[in-house]
ZASE-872861 format. One record per residue (C-alpha): residue number from 1; residue in three letters; y, x, z. Coordinates in steps of 0.001 Angstrom, whole numbers. Each point is the difference from the previous one (the first is absolute). Layout:
<pts>
num, residuo, v, u, w
NUM, ALA, Y, X, Z
...
</pts>
This chain:
<pts>
num, residuo, v, u, w
1, MET, -40131, -10004, -7786
2, PRO, 1404, 1948, 3013
3, ARG, 3752, 363, 309
4, GLU, 1208, 3385, -1211
5, SER, 1448, 2220, 2716
6, LYS, 3349, 1677, -517
7, GLN, -1656, 3421, -148
8, ALA, -2439, -1223, -2640
9, ARG, 2929, -1404, -1979
10, ILE, 1824, 3336, 228
11, GLU, -3073, 1795, -1323
12, ARG, -332, -2521, -2818
13, VAL, 3652, 438, -901
14, LYS, -582, 3750, -394
15, LYS, -2654, -803, -2585
16, LEU, 2276, -2561, -1662
17, LEU, 2749, 2603, -256
18, ALA, -2386, 2517, -1551
19, ALA, -1090, -2571, -2581
20, LEU, 3606, -936, -757
21, ARG, 907, 3675, -411
22, ARG, -2754, 397, -2563
23, GLU, 1069, -3141, -1850
24, PHE, 3795, 444, 232
25, PRO, 734, 3675, 785
26, ASP, 3626, -306, -1127
27, ALA, 758, -3427, 1467
28, THR, 3718, -508, 421
29, CYS, 2644, -2699, -237
30, ALA, -71, -1959, -3264
31, LEU, 3774, -430, 7
32, HIS, 1882, 2490, -2165
33, PHE, 2760, 1927, 1778
34, ARG, 1647, 3404, 189
35, THR, 1909, -233, 3274
36, PRO, -388, -1755, 3366
37, LEU, 2850, -2329, -991
38, GLU, -1785, -1026, -3184
39, LEU, -3208, -611, 1952
40, LEU, 1856, -2110, 2555
41, VAL, 1574, -2168, -2700
42, ALA, -3274, -291, -1946
43, THR, -1886, -1020, 3134
44, ILE, 2557, -2698, 816
45, LEU, -388, -1276, -3565
46, SER, -3811, -10, 299
47, ALA, -66, -2829, 2551
48, GLN, -1860, -2938, -1577
49, CYS, -46, 1921, -3275
50, THR, -2429, 2330, -1748
51, ASP, 630, 3742, -20
52, ALA, -377, -76, -3786
53, ARG, 2898, -2434, -322
54, VAL, 2163, 2061, 2354
55, ASN, -731, 3123, -2061
56, LEU, 1297, -1796, -3085
57, VAL, 3271, -856, 1711
58, THR, 833, 3193, 1896
59, PRO, 540, 2572, -2797
60, ALA, 3196, -1677, -1212
61, LEU, 1005, -823, 3571
62, PHE, -372, 3583, 1218
63, ALA, 1780, 1351, -3047
64, LYS, 3007, -2193, 784
65, TYR, 65, 233, 3805
66, ARG, -612, 3572, 1099
67, THR, 1230, -124, 3596
68, ALA, -46, -2340, 2969
69, GLY, 3739, -445, -435
70, ALA, -474, -1101, -3597
71, PHE, -2540, -2650, 1006
72, ALA, 2262, -1181, 2834
73, ALA, 2941, -351, -2391
74, ALA, -1983, -1945, -2609
75, PRO, 1221, -3581, -435
76, GLN, -2518, -2406, 1503
77, GLU, -280, -2096, -3154
78, THR, -461, 3044, -2238
79, LEU, -2774, 1465, 2131
80, GLU, -1678, -3406, 211
81, GLN, -267, -205, -3769
82, GLU, -1278, 3577, -275
83, ILE, -2883, -664, 2403
84, ARG, -528, -3672, -826
85, SER, -3519, 425, -1397
86, THR, -1290, 1338, 3345
87, GLY, 497, -3395, 1648
88, PHE, 2001, -938, 3107
89, PHE, 2770, 1936, -1703
90, ARG, 2891, -1385, 2051
91, ASN, -1438, 1114, 3322
92, LYS, -1200, 3299, -1436
93, ALA, 3405, 780, -1476
94, ARG, 1666, -880, 3305
95, ASN, -2420, 2174, 1946
96, ILE, 304, 2967, -2352
97, ARG, 3805, -117, 124
98, GLY, 8, -450, 3767
99, ALA, -2514, 2765, 651
100, CYS, 1811, 2397, -2304
101, ALA, 3342, -782, 1609
102, ILE, -1449, 1071, 3358
103, LEU, -1503, 3127, -1576
104, ALA, 3362, 915, -1505
105, GLU, 2020, -750, 3123
106, GLU, -2323, 1226, 2756
107, HIS, -2434, 2470, -1564
108, GLY, 2032, 1881, -2569
109, GLY, -1797, -1852, -2781
110, ARG, -3385, 1361, 1088
111, VAL, -3028, -2120, 855
112, PRO, -828, 656, 3687
113, GLU, -3334, 1433, 1088
114, THR, -664, -2065, 3120
115, MET, -1634, -3389, 392
116, ASP, 2775, -1436, 2181
117, GLU, 2757, 989, -2424
118, LEU, -1881, -1403, -2966
119, LEU, -765, -3283, 1780
120, ALA, 3738, -418, 604
121, LEU, 565, -319, -3757
122, PRO, 117, -3459, -1629
123, GLY, -3206, -884, -1809
124, VAL, -2026, 2727, 1710
125, ALA, -2992, -941, 2155
126, ARG, -2876, 2227, 1111
127, LYS, -1760, -126, -3357
128, THR, 3024, 1331, -1878
129, ALA, 780, 2544, 2714
130, ASN, -3585, 1268, -52
131, VAL, 112, 391, -3785
132, VAL, 3199, 2048, 156
133, LEU, -1011, 2143, 2973
134, GLY, -3526, 682, -1204
135, THR, 618, 416, -3709
136, ALA, 3497, 1492, -212
137, TYR, -6, 2028, 3230
138, GLY, -3686, 597, 716
139, LYS, 303, -1568, 3448
140, ASN, -2931, -2109, 1183
141, GLU, 1754, -2464, 2282
142, GLY, -2203, -2966, -904
143, VAL, -2319, -1531, -2585
144, VAL, 1464, -1919, -2929
145, VAL, -1511, -3491, 133
146, ASP, 435, -1865, -3269
147, THR, -2159, -2798, -1415
148, HIS, -2688, 2413, -1201
149, VAL, -195, 1818, 3327
150, GLN, -102, -3319, 1863
151, ARG, -2889, -1232, -2137
152, LEU, -2025, 3191, 85
153, ALA, 527, 640, 3700
154, GLY, -1598, -3373, 665
155, ARG, -2855, 441, -2462
156, LEU, -743, 3482, 1330
157, GLY, -177, -1348, 3533
158, LEU, 2930, 2074, 1239
159, THR, 1954, -2985, 1282
160, ALA, -666, -3584, 988
161, HIS, 3619, -1079, -304
162, ALA, 1220, -2435, -2639
163, SER, 1840, 1217, -3081
164, ASN, 3327, -1275, 1367
165, GLN, -271, 2290, 3041
166, GLY, 994, 3241, -1681
167, ASP, 1225, 1723, 3156
168, ARG, -3290, -632, 1796
169, ILE, -2026, 1116, -3008
170, GLU, 2067, 3186, -76
171, LYS, -732, 689, 3678
172, ASP, -3715, -529, -605
173, LEU, 33, 2501, -2863
174, MET, 2096, 2528, 1909
175, SER, -2554, -73, 2816
176, VAL, -2925, 1098, -2206
177, VAL, 1529, 1956, -2899
178, PRO, 1093, 3599, 776
179, ARG, 3792, 164, 46
180, GLU, 193, 2702, -2662
181, GLN, -1856, -2368, -2351
182, TRP, 2122, -3130, 508
183, THR, 2068, 322, -3172
184, PHE, -2921, 1031, -2215
185, PHE, -2225, -2744, 1432
186, ALA, 2485, -2737, -893
187, HIS, 632, 1324, -3523
188, ALA, -3738, 394, -640
189, LEU, -772, -3511, 1255
190, VAL, 2649, -1423, -2337
191, LEU, -1577, 1787, -2958
192, HIS, -3479, -1100, 1053
193, GLY, 1220, -3568, 411
194, ARG, 1372, -11, -3530
195, LYS, -2946, 1745, -1631
196, THR, -3090, -1299, 1805
197, CYS, 538, -2179, 3075
198, THR, 2168, -2610, -1686
199, ALA, 1026, -3207, 1710
200, ARG, -2038, -2419, -2109
201, LYS, -2973, 2011, -1194
202, PRO, -810, 3261, 1804
203, ASP, -2369, 2246, -1948
204, CYS, -2365, 739, 2884
205, PRO, -2861, 1317, -2196
206, HIS, 2232, 2830, -1252
207, CYS, 2014, 570, 3183
208, PRO, -88, 3534, 1449
209, LEU, 631, -1476, 3462
210, ALA, -2751, -2634, -151
211, LYS, -2413, 1820, 2319
212, LEU, 2740, 179, 2634
213, CYS, 1295, -3551, -459
214, PRO, -1309, -2943, 2062
215, SER, 1244, -2418, -2656
216, ALA, -1771, 1595, -2966
217, GLY, -1726, -2673, -2041
218, LYS, 1242, -2767, 2296
219, VAL, 3478, -744, -1367
</pts>
């Protein structure tokens, strides 16, 4: 089978996007939030944890801590216990308190809208920054690469990089997906990965992307 050219991949991605739009017209972040601060905290909590679990924890958390200053002032041990079920709770509590302290001291309590400022916060890497910028602020600065996006990008033939090379996978996707579609594309792939293209048993016979997928029927 001949190697797909970049232009051919770009054209195929247009068709993939159209199919994803039909399947998930309202695709958005699965984390529940009302403000950029809540989304930032929820995304930090979602590391190595399901969105469903995070959504069980955050209502009480957001009712108690309404500002960055409130999170920063929370006792470490108290916050740890409140987020314990999300896993890695000590590091997450430390990162949330540290990030919120910087927000309170340097940004007037507001979550910044630039990649560099977000990456300067404890516990924030490109994935988290992309979630906040794309979902809370509508800024397509990159593509969110989580486990679903990693898996599907490989199966769809959009990257040849291993799943532990998130930054390289992101660059591959950014090079073929139109910038204005970056946020939607990631959210739609996550939904598709949960519904159809699961890790252990993808449902290729009923997949709306099958005709565009080089892995269809081969996984």
